[in-house]
N, CA, C and O atoms as a GROMACS GRO file, in nm:
protein
  428
    1MET      N    1   0.084  -0.116   0.000
    1MET     CA    2   0.000   0.000   0.000
    1MET      C    3   0.090   0.124   0.000
    1MET      O    4   0.194   0.126   0.065
    2TRP      N    5   0.049   0.225  -0.072
    2TRP     CA    6   0.125   0.350  -0.078
    2TRP      C    7   0.054   0.458   0.003
    2TRP      O    8  -0.068   0.474  -0.005
    3ASN      N    9   0.132   0.531   0.082
    3ASN     CA   10   0.082   0.644   0.158
    3ASN      C   11   0.172   0.763   0.127
    3ASN      O   12   0.294   0.751   0.132
    4ASP      N   13   0.112   0.879   0.094
    4ASP     CA   14   0.192   0.996   0.057
    4ASP      C   15   0.287   1.040   0.168
    4ASP      O   16   0.396   1.088   0.138
    5HIS      N   17   0.248   1.025   0.290
    5HIS     CA   18   0.332   1.067   0.402
    5HIS      C   19   0.436   0.962   0.440
    5HIS      O   20   0.552   0.995   0.468
    6LEU      N   21   0.396   0.834   0.441
    6LEU     CA   22   0.483   0.726   0.490
    6LEU      C   23   0.556   0.649   0.380
    6LEU      O   24   0.652   0.578   0.407
    7GLY      N   25   0.510   0.663   0.256
    7GLY     CA   26   0.568   0.583   0.148
    7GLY      C   27   0.498   0.448   0.142
    7GLY      O   28   0.379   0.437   0.172
    8TYR      N   29   0.572   0.345   0.102
    8TYR     CA   30   0.514   0.211   0.093
    8TYR      C   31   0.497   0.152   0.232
    8TYR      O   32   0.589   0.156   0.313
    9ILE      N   33   0.381   0.098   0.258
    9ILE     CA   34   0.352   0.032   0.386
    9ILE      C   35   0.337  -0.116   0.355
    9ILE      O   36   0.254  -0.155   0.273
   10THR      N   37   0.416  -0.197   0.421
   10THR     CA   38   0.412  -0.341   0.395
   10THR      C   39   0.394  -0.416   0.526
   10THR      O   40   0.406  -0.360   0.634
   11SER      N   41   0.365  -0.542   0.512
   11SER     CA   42   0.352  -0.628   0.628
   11SER      C   43   0.409  -0.764   0.595
   11SER      O   44   0.391  -0.815   0.484
   12CYS      N   45   0.476  -0.822   0.689
   12CYS     CA   46   0.524  -0.959   0.672
   12CYS      C   47   0.402  -1.051   0.672
   12CYS      O   48   0.315  -1.037   0.758
   13PRO      N   49   0.392  -1.145   0.577
   13PRO     CA   50   0.276  -1.234   0.572
   13PRO      C   51   0.252  -1.310   0.703
   13PRO      O   52   0.138  -1.344   0.734
   14SER      N   53   0.357  -1.336   0.779
   14SER     CA   54   0.338  -1.409   0.905
   14SER      C   55   0.268  -1.323   1.010
   14SER      O   56   0.222  -1.375   1.112
   15LYS      N   57   0.258  -1.194   0.986
   15LYS     CA   58   0.192  -1.104   1.081
   15LYS      C   59   0.049  -1.072   1.040
   15LYS      O   60  -0.018  -0.994   1.106
   16LEU      N   61   0.002  -1.131   0.931
   16LEU     CA   62  -0.137  -1.112   0.889
   16LEU      C   63  -0.228  -1.200   0.973
   16LEU      O   64  -0.180  -1.286   1.047
   17GLY      N   65  -0.356  -1.180   0.962
   17GLY     CA   66  -0.450  -1.258   1.043
   17GLY      C   67  -0.446  -1.206   1.185
   17GLY      O   68  -0.444  -1.085   1.208
   18THR      N   69  -0.446  -1.296   1.281
   18THR     CA   70  -0.443  -1.252   1.420
   18THR      C   71  -0.309  -1.189   1.453
   18THR      O   72  -0.301  -1.103   1.541
   19GLY      N   73  -0.203  -1.231   1.383
   19GLY     CA   74  -0.069  -1.182   1.415
   19GLY      C   75  -0.016  -1.240   1.544
   19GLY      O   76   0.089  -1.199   1.592
   20LEU      N   77  -0.089  -1.335   1.601
   20LEU     CA   78  -0.052  -1.393   1.729
   20LEU      C   79   0.060  -1.494   1.711
   20LEU      O   80   0.046  -1.594   1.640
   21GLU      N   81   0.171  -1.466   1.776
   21GLU     CA   82   0.284  -1.560   1.773
   21GLU      C   83   0.309  -1.606   1.916
   21GLU      O   84   0.327  -1.525   2.007
   22ILE      N   85   0.310  -1.737   1.934
   22ILE     CA   86   0.333  -1.797   2.064
   22ILE      C   87   0.462  -1.876   2.056
   22ILE      O   88   0.487  -1.945   1.957
   23GLN      N   89   0.542  -1.867   2.159
   23GLN     CA   90   0.664  -1.946   2.160
   23GLN      C   91   0.702  -1.983   2.301
   23GLN      O   92   0.671  -1.913   2.397
   24THR      N   93   0.770  -2.093   2.311
   24THR     CA   94   0.820  -2.140   2.440
   24THR      C   95   0.946  -2.221   2.416
   24THR      O   96   0.971  -2.266   2.304
   25ASP      N   97   1.022  -2.239   2.519
   25ASP     CA   98   1.142  -2.322   2.511
   25ASP      C   99   1.111  -2.457   2.575
   25ASP      O  100   1.063  -2.463   2.688
   26LEU      N  101   1.139  -2.564   2.502
   26LEU     CA  102   1.117  -2.699   2.551
   26LEU      C  103   1.248  -2.776   2.549
   26LEU      O  104   1.327  -2.764   2.456
   27LYS      N  105   1.269  -2.853   2.653
   27LYS     CA  106   1.386  -2.940   2.656
   27LYS      C  107   1.336  -3.081   2.623
   27LYS      O  108   1.288  -3.154   2.710
   28ILE      N  109   1.347  -3.117   2.496
   28ILE     CA  110   1.298  -3.246   2.447
   28ILE      C  111   1.408  -3.313   2.363
   28ILE      O  112   1.391  -3.332   2.243
   29PRO      N  113   1.519  -3.349   2.426
   29PRO     CA  114   1.634  -3.399   2.350
   29PRO      C  115   1.609  -3.528   2.274
   29PRO      O  116   1.668  -3.549   2.168
   30LEU      N  117   1.524  -3.615   2.325
   30LEU     CA  118   1.498  -3.740   2.254
   30LEU      C  119   1.410  -3.716   2.131
   30LEU      O  120   1.433  -3.777   2.027
   31MET      N  121   1.312  -3.629   2.144
   31MET     CA  122   1.226  -3.598   2.029
   31MET      C  123   1.305  -3.528   1.919
   31MET      O  124   1.284  -3.554   1.801
   32VAL      N  125   1.396  -3.439   1.957
   32VAL     CA  126   1.476  -3.366   1.859
   32VAL      C  127   1.557  -3.462   1.773
   32VAL      O  128   1.578  -3.436   1.654
   33LYS      N  129   1.601  -3.572   1.831
   33LYS     CA  130   1.681  -3.671   1.757
   33LYS      C  131   1.595  -3.770   1.678
   33LYS      O  132   1.646  -3.843   1.594
   34HIS      N  133   1.464  -3.771   1.704
   34HIS     CA  134   1.374  -3.866   1.638
   34HIS      C  135   1.369  -3.839   1.489
   34HIS      O  136   1.365  -3.723   1.446
   35THR      N  137   1.369  -3.946   1.410
   35THR     CA  138   1.373  -3.931   1.264
   35THR      C  139   1.249  -3.860   1.208
   35THR      O  140   1.257  -3.800   1.101
   36GLN      N  141   1.137  -3.866   1.277
   36GLN     CA  142   1.014  -3.806   1.229
   36GLN      C  143   0.982  -3.672   1.298
   36GLN      O  144   0.870  -3.623   1.288
   37PHE      N  145   1.079  -3.614   1.366
   37PHE     CA  146   1.054  -3.493   1.443
   37PHE      C  147   1.006  -3.376   1.355
   37PHE      O  148   0.908  -3.310   1.389
   38ASP      N  149   1.074  -3.351   1.245
   38ASP     CA  150   1.036  -3.240   1.158
   38ASP      C  151   0.897  -3.262   1.097
   38ASP      O  152   0.819  -3.168   1.084
   39LEU      N  153   0.867  -3.386   1.061
   39LEU     CA  154   0.734  -3.419   1.010
   39LEU      C  155   0.628  -3.395   1.116
   39LEU      O  156   0.522  -3.339   1.088
   40LEU      N  157   0.657  -3.436   1.238
   40LEU     CA  158   0.562  -3.414   1.347
   40LEU      C  159   0.537  -3.266   1.369
   40LEU      O  160   0.422  -3.225   1.387
   41LEU      N  161   0.641  -3.186   1.368
   41LEU     CA  162   0.622  -3.042   1.384
   41LEU      C  163   0.531  -2.986   1.275
   41LEU      O  164   0.442  -2.906   1.304
   42ARG      N  165   0.554  -3.027   1.151
   42ARG     CA  166   0.467  -2.979   1.041
   42ARG      C  167   0.322  -3.020   1.064
   42ARG      O  168   0.231  -2.939   1.044
   43LYS      N  169   0.301  -3.144   1.105
   43LYS     CA  170   0.164  -3.191   1.128
   43LYS      C  171   0.098  -3.118   1.245
   43LYS      O  172  -0.024  -3.098   1.244
   44LEU      N  173   0.177  -3.079   1.345
   44LEU     CA  174   0.125  -3.005   1.459
   44LEU      C  175   0.114  -2.856   1.430
   44LEU      O  176   0.066  -2.780   1.515
   45ARG      N  177   0.159  -2.812   1.312
   45ARG     CA  178   0.159  -2.672   1.270
   45ARG      C  179   0.246  -2.587   1.364
   45ARG      O  180   0.209  -2.477   1.404
   46LEU      N  181   0.364  -2.645   1.396
   46LEU     CA  182   0.462  -2.578   1.479
   46LEU      C  183   0.593  -2.568   1.402
   46LEU      O  184   0.613  -2.637   1.302
   47GLN      N  185   0.680  -2.482   1.448
   47GLN     CA  186   0.813  -2.473   1.389
   47GLN      C  187   0.914  -2.456   1.501
   47GLN      O  188   0.881  -2.412   1.611
   48LYS      N  189   1.037  -2.492   1.470
   48LYS     CA  190   1.144  -2.482   1.570
   48LYS      C  191   1.244  -2.376   1.527
   48LYS      O  192   1.263  -2.349   1.409
   49GLU      N  193   1.306  -2.318   1.626
   49GLU     CA  194   1.419  -2.231   1.600
   49GLU      C  195   1.542  -2.316   1.630
   49GLU      O  196   1.555  -2.373   1.738
   50CYS      N  197   1.631  -2.323   1.534
   50CYS     CA  198   1.747  -2.410   1.547
   50CYS      C  199   1.830  -2.374   1.669
   50CYS      O  200   1.851  -2.257   1.701
   51SER      N  201   1.876  -2.479   1.736
   51SER     CA  202   1.965  -2.459   1.849
   51SER      C  203   2.092  -2.536   1.823
   51SER      O  204   2.099  -2.615   1.728
   52GLY      N  205   2.190  -2.515   1.904
   52GLY     CA  206   2.320  -2.576   1.882
   52GLY      C  207   2.325  -2.724   1.912
   52GLY      O  208   2.397  -2.798   1.845
   53ASP      N  209   2.251  -2.768   2.013
   53ASP     CA  210   2.266  -2.904   2.061
   53ASP      C  211   2.129  -2.959   2.098
   53ASP      O  212   2.042  -2.885   2.142
   54ALA      N  213   2.109  -3.090   2.079
   54ALA     CA  214   1.981  -3.152   2.111
   54ALA      C  215   1.949  -3.143   2.259
   54ALA      O  216   1.832  -3.148   2.297
   55ALA      N  217   2.051  -3.129   2.344
   55ALA     CA  218   2.029  -3.121   2.489
   55ALA      C  219   1.983  -2.981   2.531
   55ALA      O  220   1.931  -2.964   2.641
   56ASP      N  221   2.002  -2.881   2.443
   56ASP     CA  222   1.960  -2.744   2.474
   56ASP      C  223   1.809  -2.732   2.460
   56ASP      O  224   1.748  -2.805   2.381
   57PRO      N  225   1.747  -2.642   2.536
   57PRO     CA  226   1.604  -2.616   2.514
   57PRO      C  227   1.581  -2.568   2.370
   57PRO      O  228   1.662  -2.493   2.316
   58LEU      N  229   1.473  -2.612   2.311
   58LEU     CA  230   1.440  -2.579   2.173
   58LEU      C  231   1.325  -2.480   2.172
   58LEU      O  232   1.224  -2.501   2.240
   59ASN      N  233   1.339  -2.372   2.096
   59ASN     CA  234   1.233  -2.273   2.086
   59ASN      C  235   1.129  -2.323   1.987
   59ASN      O  236   1.160  -2.346   1.870
   60ILE      N  237   1.006  -2.340   2.034
   60ILE     CA  238   0.895  -2.389   1.952
   60ILE      C  239   0.792  -2.277   1.940
   60ILE      O  240   0.755  -2.215   2.039
   61ARG      N  241   0.747  -2.251   1.816
   61ARG     CA  242   0.647  -2.147   1.794
   61ARG      C  243   0.540  -2.194   1.697
   61ARG      O  244   0.558  -2.293   1.625
   62ASN      N  245   0.428  -2.124   1.696
   62ASN     CA  246   0.318  -2.159   1.606
   62ASN      C  247   0.347  -2.111   1.464
   62ASN      O  248   0.424  -2.017   1.444
   63ILE      N  249   0.285  -2.177   1.368
   63ILE     CA  250   0.297  -2.136   1.228
   63ILE      C  251   0.174  -2.056   1.186
   63ILE      O  252   0.186  -1.950   1.124
   64ASP      N  253   0.057  -2.107   1.220
   64ASP     CA  254  -0.068  -2.050   1.169
   64ASP      C  255  -0.115  -1.929   1.248
   64ASP      O  256  -0.110  -1.926   1.371
   65CYS      N  257  -0.162  -1.829   1.174
   65CYS     CA  258  -0.234  -1.718   1.236
   65CYS      C  259  -0.338  -1.662   1.140
   65CYS      O  260  -0.426  -1.586   1.182
   66ILE      N  261  -0.331  -1.697   1.013
   66ILE     CA  262  -0.428  -1.648   0.915
   66ILE      C  263  -0.549  -1.741   0.912
   66ILE      O  264  -0.535  -1.864   0.905
   67GLY      N  265  -0.668  -1.682   0.916
   67GLY     CA  266  -0.792  -1.758   0.905
   67GLY      C  267  -0.830  -1.833   1.031
   67GLY      O  268  -0.916  -1.920   1.028
   68ARG      N  269  -0.767  -1.800   1.143
   68ARG     CA  270  -0.798  -1.866   1.269
   68ARG      C  271  -0.815  -1.760   1.377
   68ARG      O  272  -0.751  -1.654   1.373
   69THR      N  273  -0.901  -1.789   1.472
   69THR     CA  274  -0.920  -1.696   1.583
   69THR      C  275  -0.804  -1.711   1.682
   69THR      O  276  -0.729  -1.808   1.677
   70GLU      N  277  -0.793  -1.615   1.770
   70GLU     CA  278  -0.690  -1.622   1.873
   70GLU      C  279  -0.706  -1.748   1.957
   70GLU      O  280  -0.607  -1.814   1.992
   71LEU      N  281  -0.830  -1.782   1.989
   71LEU     CA  282  -0.857  -1.901   2.069
   71LEU      C  283  -0.812  -2.027   1.996
   71LEU      O  284  -0.752  -2.116   2.058
   72GLN      N  285  -0.839  -2.036   1.867
   72GLN     CA  286  -0.797  -2.152   1.789
   72GLN      C  287  -0.645  -2.162   1.783
   72GLN      O  288  -0.590  -2.272   1.793
   73VAL      N  289  -0.576  -2.049   1.766
   73VAL     CA  290  -0.430  -2.049   1.759
   73VAL      C  291  -0.372  -2.097   1.892
   73VAL      O  292  -0.282  -2.181   1.895
   74VAL      N  293  -0.422  -2.042   2.002
   74VAL     CA  294  -0.371  -2.078   2.134
   74VAL      C  295  -0.399  -2.225   2.165
   74VAL      O  296  -0.311  -2.296   2.214
   75GLN      N  297  -0.521  -2.272   2.138
   75GLN     CA  298  -0.554  -2.411   2.169
   75GLN      C  299  -0.472  -2.509   2.085
   75GLN      O  300  -0.426  -2.611   2.136
   76SER      N  301  -0.454  -2.477   1.959
   76SER     CA  302  -0.372  -2.562   1.873
   76SER      C  303  -0.228  -2.568   1.924
   76SER      O  304  -0.166  -2.675   1.923
   77TYR      N  305  -0.177  -2.455   1.969
   77TYR     CA  306  -0.040  -2.450   2.022
   77TYR      C  307  -0.028  -2.534   2.149
   77TYR      O  308   0.065  -2.613   2.164
   78ILE      N  309  -0.123  -2.516   2.240
   78ILE     CA  310  -0.121  -2.594   2.365
   78ILE      C  311  -0.127  -2.743   2.335
   78ILE      O  312  -0.050  -2.820   2.391
   79ASP      N  313  -0.218  -2.784   2.246
   79ASP     CA  314  -0.230  -2.926   2.211
   79ASP      C  315  -0.099  -2.979   2.151
   79ASP      O  316  -0.056  -3.089   2.184
   80GLY      N  317  -0.038  -2.900   2.065
   80GLY     CA  318   0.087  -2.943   2.001
   80GLY      C  319   0.201  -2.959   2.100
   80GLY      O  320   0.274  -3.058   2.095
   81VAL      N  321   0.216  -2.862   2.189
   81VAL     CA  322   0.322  -2.869   2.290
   81VAL      C  323   0.298  -2.986   2.385
   81VAL      O  324   0.392  -3.056   2.422
   82GLN      N  325   0.173  -3.007   2.423
   82GLN     CA  326   0.142  -3.122   2.509
   82GLN      C  327   0.176  -3.253   2.440
   82GLN      O  328   0.225  -3.347   2.504
   83THR      N  329   0.152  -3.261   2.311
   83THR     CA  330   0.186  -3.381   2.234
   83THR      C  331   0.337  -3.402   2.236
   83THR      O  332   0.384  -3.515   2.257
   84LEU      N  333   0.414  -3.297   2.213
   84LEU     CA  334   0.560  -3.310   2.214
   84LEU      C  335   0.610  -3.357   2.351
   84LEU      O  336   0.699  -3.442   2.358
   85ILE      N  337   0.555  -3.303   2.457
   85ILE     CA  338   0.596  -3.342   2.592
   85ILE      C  339   0.560  -3.488   2.618
   85ILE      O  340   0.640  -3.564   2.672
   86ARG      N  341   0.437  -3.526   2.581
   86ARG     CA  342   0.392  -3.665   2.602
   86ARG      C  343   0.482  -3.763   2.526
   86ARG      O  344   0.518  -3.868   2.580
   87LEU      N  345   0.518  -3.729   2.403
   87LEU     CA  346   0.603  -3.819   2.324
   87LEU      C  347   0.745  -3.824   2.380
   87LEU      O  348   0.809  -3.930   2.378
   88GLU      N  349   0.794  -3.712   2.430
   88GLU     CA  350   0.927  -3.712   2.494
   88GLU      C  351   0.926  -3.805   2.615
   88GLU      O  352   1.022  -3.880   2.638
   89GLU      N  353   0.819  -3.801   2.693
   89GLU     CA  354   0.808  -3.889   2.810
   89GLU      C  355   0.805  -4.036   2.767
   89GLU      O  356   0.866  -4.120   2.832
   90LYS      N  357   0.735  -4.066   2.659
   90LYS     CA  358   0.732  -4.203   2.608
   90LYS      C  359   0.871  -4.249   2.566
   90LYS      O  360   0.914  -4.360   2.600
   91LEU      N  361   0.941  -4.164   2.494
   91LEU     CA  362   1.077  -4.199   2.452
   91LEU      C  363   1.168  -4.217   2.574
   91LEU      O  364   1.254  -4.306   2.576
   92ASN      N  365   1.149  -4.134   2.673
   92ASN     CA  366   1.228  -4.143   2.795
   92ASN      C  367   1.202  -4.276   2.868
   92ASN      O  368   1.290  -4.328   2.936
   93ASP      N  369   1.080  -4.329   2.855
   93ASP     CA  370   1.044  -4.457   2.916
   93ASP      C  371   1.084  -4.576   2.828
   93ASP      O  372   1.058  -4.691   2.864
   94GLY      N  373   1.146  -4.549   2.714
   94GLY     CA  374   1.192  -4.655   2.625
   94GLY      C  375   1.089  -4.704   2.526
   94GLY      O  376   1.110  -4.805   2.459
   95GLU      N  377   0.976  -4.635   2.515
   95GLU     CA  378   0.872  -4.673   2.420
   95GLU      C  379   0.903  -4.618   2.282
   95GLU      O  380   0.976  -4.520   2.268
   96LYS      N  381   0.846  -4.682   2.180
   96LYS     CA  382   0.859  -4.632   2.044
   96LYS      C  383   0.753  -4.526   2.020
   96LYS      O  384   0.645  -4.528   2.080
   97VAL      N  385   0.785  -4.433   1.931
   97VAL     CA  386   0.693  -4.325   1.897
   97VAL      C  387   0.669  -4.325   1.747
   97VAL      O  388   0.764  -4.322   1.668
   98ASP      N  389   0.542  -4.329   1.709
   98ASP     CA  390   0.504  -4.321   1.569
   98ASP      C  391   0.423  -4.193   1.549
   98ASP      O  392   0.323  -4.172   1.618
   99VAL      N  393   0.466  -4.110   1.458
   99VAL     CA  394   0.403  -3.980   1.437
   99VAL      C  395   0.256  -3.993   1.400
   99VAL      O  396   0.173  -3.918   1.453
  100ASP      N  397   0.220  -4.085   1.311
  100ASP     CA  398   0.081  -4.098   1.269
  100ASP      C  399  -0.010  -4.138   1.386
  100ASP      O  400  -0.121  -4.088   1.398
  101ILE      N  401   0.038  -4.228   1.471
  101ILE     CA  402  -0.040  -4.268   1.589
  101ILE      C  403  -0.052  -4.150   1.685
  101ILE      O  404  -0.158  -4.126   1.742
  102ALA      N  405   0.057  -4.076   1.703
  102ALA     CA  406   0.056  -3.960   1.792
  102ALA      C  407  -0.046  -3.856   1.745
  102ALA      O  408  -0.112  -3.793   1.828
  103MET      N  409  -0.058  -3.838   1.616
  103MET     CA  410  -0.151  -3.739   1.562
  103MET      C  411  -0.295  -3.781   1.585
  103MET      O  412  -0.380  -3.696   1.611
  104VAL      N  413  -0.324  -3.910   1.575
  104VAL     CA  414  -0.461  -3.958   1.599
  104VAL      C  415  -0.498  -3.936   1.745
  104VAL      O  416  -0.609  -3.892   1.775
  105LYS      N  417  -0.407  -3.965   1.836
  105LYS     CA  418  -0.433  -3.947   1.979
  105LYS      C  419  -0.443  -3.801   2.016
  105LYS      O  420  -0.511  -3.766   2.113
  106GLN      N  421  -0.377  -3.714   1.941
  106GLN     CA  422  -0.378  -3.573   1.973
  106GLN      C  423  -0.511  -3.508   1.940
  106GLN      O  424  -0.549  -3.409   2.003
  107LYS      N  425  -0.583  -3.560   1.841
  107LYS     CA  426  -0.708  -3.498   1.796
  107LYS      C  427  -0.822  -3.526   1.890
  107LYS      O  428  -0.935  -3.480   1.867
   0.00000   0.00000   0.00000
């Protein structure tokens, strides 16, 4: 958009919609090493900020904000983080984790 006083006004697409960005740091070293971790994040509509080591806390944030209410964004984020924690606990107990099964249980 052009404004005579301000010039071009732009917005990052990630800030459209609610513009709500939620993030937290999680220490989930076993999940980070899991072969399906990136797939799971995509299915949960989450993204990670790269860290140096799997033992370090990982910054997890939401992807979606367009076409969803604030309540939907927050609930989806809470559900996703709870899923990651639950799966980390399973791995810590020596259980196997399958992303497709985890997604069914999460819904």
